[in-house]
C-alpha positions as CSV (number, residue, x, y, z in Angstrom):
1,M,3.3,4.7,30.3
2,L,0.3,6.5,31.2
3,R,-1.6,3.5,32.3
4,A,1.2,2.2,34.1
5,G,1.8,5.5,35.8
6,L,-1.7,5.6,37.0
7,R,-1.6,2.0,38.0
8,S,1.1,2.7,40.1
9,L,-0.7,5.7,41.5
10,L,-3.9,3.8,42.2
11,E,-2.7,1.0,44.4
12,R,-1.1,2.8,46.9
13,E,-4.7,3.2,47.5
14,P,-6.1,0.7,50.2
15,D,-9.6,1.5,49.0
16,I,-8.8,1.0,45.7
17,E,-8.5,-2.1,43.1
18,V,-7.4,-1.9,39.7
19,V,-9.1,-4.3,38.3
20,G,-8.7,-4.1,34.7
21,E,-7.0,-1.8,31.9
22,A,-7.9,-1.1,28.5
23,G,-6.2,0.3,25.4
24,D,-8.9,1.3,23.0
25,G,-12.5,2.3,23.7
26,L,-14.0,-1.3,21.9
27,E,-11.7,-3.2,24.7
28,A,-12.9,-0.4,27.5
29,V,-16.7,-1.3,26.8
30,R,-16.1,-4.6,27.0
31,Q,-14.1,-5.0,30.1
32,A,-16.6,-2.6,31.5
33,K,-19.3,-5.4,30.7
34,E,-17.4,-8.3,31.9
35,L,-15.9,-6.8,34.9
36,S,-18.8,-4.0,36.1
37,P,-16.1,-1.8,38.3
38,D,-17.5,0.8,40.2
39,V,-15.5,3.5,38.5
40,V,-14.0,3.6,34.9
41,V,-11.1,6.1,34.3
42,M,-12.1,7.3,30.9
43,D,-9.5,8.3,28.4
44,L,-10.9,10.8,25.7
45,T,-8.0,10.3,23.5
46,M,-7.9,6.8,22.1
47,P,-7.8,4.2,18.9
48,R,-11.0,2.4,17.1
49,M,-13.8,3.8,19.5
50,D,-12.5,7.7,21.4
51,G,-13.2,7.5,25.1
52,M,-16.7,10.0,24.3
53,E,-18.2,7.2,22.1
54,A,-17.3,4.4,24.8
55,T,-18.9,6.6,27.4
56,R,-22.2,7.2,25.2
57,E,-22.0,3.1,24.5
58,M,-21.7,2.2,28.5
59,T,-24.9,4.3,28.7
60,R,-26.7,2.7,26.0
61,L,-26.3,-0.3,27.3
62,G,-27.2,0.8,31.0
63,L,-23.8,-0.2,32.8
64,P,-23.6,0.6,36.3
65,S,-19.7,1.6,36.4
66,K,-19.7,5.7,36.8
67,V,-17.0,7.1,33.9
68,L,-14.7,9.4,35.0
69,A,-12.7,11.3,31.9
70,L,-9.2,12.3,31.4
71,T,-8.1,14.1,29.2
72,M,-6.0,17.1,28.1
73,H,-8.4,19.5,27.0
74,D,-9.1,22.3,29.1
75,D,-12.6,23.1,27.5
76,E,-16.0,23.6,28.9
77,Q,-17.1,22.5,25.7
78,Y,-15.8,18.6,26.6
79,L,-16.9,18.9,29.8
80,C,-20.6,19.3,28.8
81,R,-20.2,16.4,26.0
82,V,-18.9,14.1,28.7
83,I,-21.8,14.8,30.9
84,E,-24.5,14.8,27.9
85,A,-22.8,11.4,27.0
86,G,-23.5,10.0,30.7
87,G,-20.3,10.6,32.7
88,A,-20.1,11.4,36.1
89,G,-16.7,14.0,35.8
90,Y,-13.8,15.1,34.1
91,I,-9.9,15.7,34.8
92,L,-7.2,16.8,33.6
93,K,-4.1,14.9,32.8
94,S,-2.0,17.2,34.1
95,S,-3.5,17.0,37.6
96,A,-4.3,13.8,37.6
97,D,-1.5,13.1,40.4
98,T,-3.1,15.3,42.5
99,D,-7.0,15.2,42.1
100,L,-7.5,11.2,40.8
101,M,-8.2,10.1,44.3
102,A,-10.5,12.7,45.2
103,A,-12.5,12.3,41.9
104,I,-12.4,9.0,41.9
105,R,-14.0,8.4,45.3
106,T,-16.4,11.4,44.7
107,V,-17.7,9.8,41.4
108,S,-18.0,6.2,42.7
109,Q,-20.2,7.7,46.0
110,G,-22.8,9.0,43.1
111,G,-21.2,12.3,43.1
112,V,-20.1,14.5,40.1
113,F,-16.3,15.5,39.9
114,L,-15.0,18.7,38.1
115,Y,-12.0,20.7,38.0
116,A,-12.1,24.2,39.5
117,S,-12.0,26.1,36.3
118,A,-14.3,24.2,34.3
119,A,-16.9,25.1,37.2
120,T,-16.2,28.6,37.3
121,G,-16.5,29.1,33.8
122,L,-19.5,27.3,33.8
123,L,-21.1,29.6,36.2
124,R,-19.7,32.7,34.5
125,D,-21.7,31.8,31.4
126,Y,-25.1,30.7,33.1
127,L,-25.0,33.9,34.4
128,E,-24.6,35.7,31.5
129,R,-27.3,33.7,30.0
130,A,-29.5,34.3,32.6
131,R,-28.5,38.2,33.0
132,S,-29.8,38.3,29.4
133,A,-33.0,36.2,29.0
134,G,-34.4,37.9,32.6
135,A,-35.8,34.5,33.2
136,D,-36.6,32.5,36.4
137,P,-33.1,30.8,36.4
138,F,-34.8,27.7,37.9
139,D,-37.3,27.0,35.8
140,G,-39.9,27.2,38.9
141,L,-37.6,24.9,41.1
142,S,-38.5,25.9,45.2
143,Q,-35.6,26.9,47.0
144,R,-34.9,23.5,48.4
145,E,-35.6,21.9,45.5
146,V,-32.5,24.5,44.4
147,Q,-30.8,23.5,47.3
148,V,-31.0,20.0,47.1
149,L,-29.9,20.4,43.3
150,R,-27.0,22.3,43.9
151,L,-25.6,19.7,46.8
152,T,-26.3,16.7,44.1
153,A,-24.1,18.5,41.6
154,E,-21.6,19.4,44.1
155,G,-21.3,15.4,44.9
156,Y,-23.1,14.9,48.2
157,S,-24.6,11.8,48.6
158,N,-28.3,11.5,49.9
159,Q,-27.4,10.8,53.4
160,E,-24.9,13.9,53.4
161,I,-27.0,16.0,51.8
162,G,-30.1,15.3,54.6
163,R,-27.8,16.1,57.3
164,Q,-26.9,19.3,55.8
165,L,-30.2,19.9,55.1
166,A,-31.7,18.3,58.4
167,L,-34.0,16.0,56.2
168,S,-34.3,12.1,56.1
169,T,-32.9,10.2,53.3
170,K,-36.1,9.2,52.2
171,T,-36.9,13.3,52.0
172,V,-33.9,14.0,49.7
173,D,-35.1,11.1,47.4
174,S,-38.8,12.6,47.3
175,Y,-37.5,16.2,46.4
176,R,-34.7,14.9,43.6
177,G,-37.7,13.0,42.2
178,R,-39.9,16.3,41.8
179,I,-37.2,18.3,40.8
180,M,-37.1,15.8,37.7
181,E,-40.2,15.5,37.2
182,K,-40.8,19.7,36.8
183,L,-38.1,19.6,34.6
184,D,-38.9,16.5,32.7
185,L,-35.7,14.9,33.3
186,H,-35.2,11.2,33.5
187,H,-32.3,10.2,33.7
188,R,-29.2,11.1,36.5
189,S,-26.8,12.4,33.6
190,E,-29.7,14.9,32.4
191,L,-30.2,15.6,36.3
192,I,-26.3,16.8,36.5
193,H,-25.8,18.2,33.0
194,Y,-28.9,20.8,33.7
195,A,-27.6,21.4,37.4
196,L,-24.0,22.6,35.6
197,R,-25.5,24.4,32.9
198,K,-27.3,26.3,35.7
199,G,-24.2,27.2,37.4
200,L,-25.0,25.3,40.7
201,L,-21.4,24.4,41.6
202,Q,-19.3,25.7,44.5
203,T,-15.7,26.1,43.5
């Protein structure tokens, strides 16, 4: 019933096409391998292989699809686990009717999508840790690098970041490369997870 409802919502959008459905995590991974969709809307609660493990498996296989987690759990720990598994977004089932389209479009363009209360909670926890530690909150990143990192976490594309900061797309790529080198990060999911932990999101 949930899949039927989501399909009905999605099929109303002229720029979105539903290319497959799966009833469990194993089937989701199989179809993602065969169909290579731009975005996989992944329910975290499924039989045989849950959505979290299916997301990890897709990341391990290097599949290009962006994973948008769909869950009933309003819990920051779930959010961090989704990002660590390689997911690009997290949306509550209770708000799918209003947020799903924006979330799909955001992650399909290389951004990350979070619901507002999760972003607020991550920012609060980070500020508390930073105050108690008294350390450099951004691990030696320059102000410009922090700006690029923040805009990346907010879901802007390289072109949009360049327009906001008056930089070329190539320069934005260079900044992102330096950020990953300074922080010893090797994958895009690690970069997003770092930005989330540091509270670099506006709500």
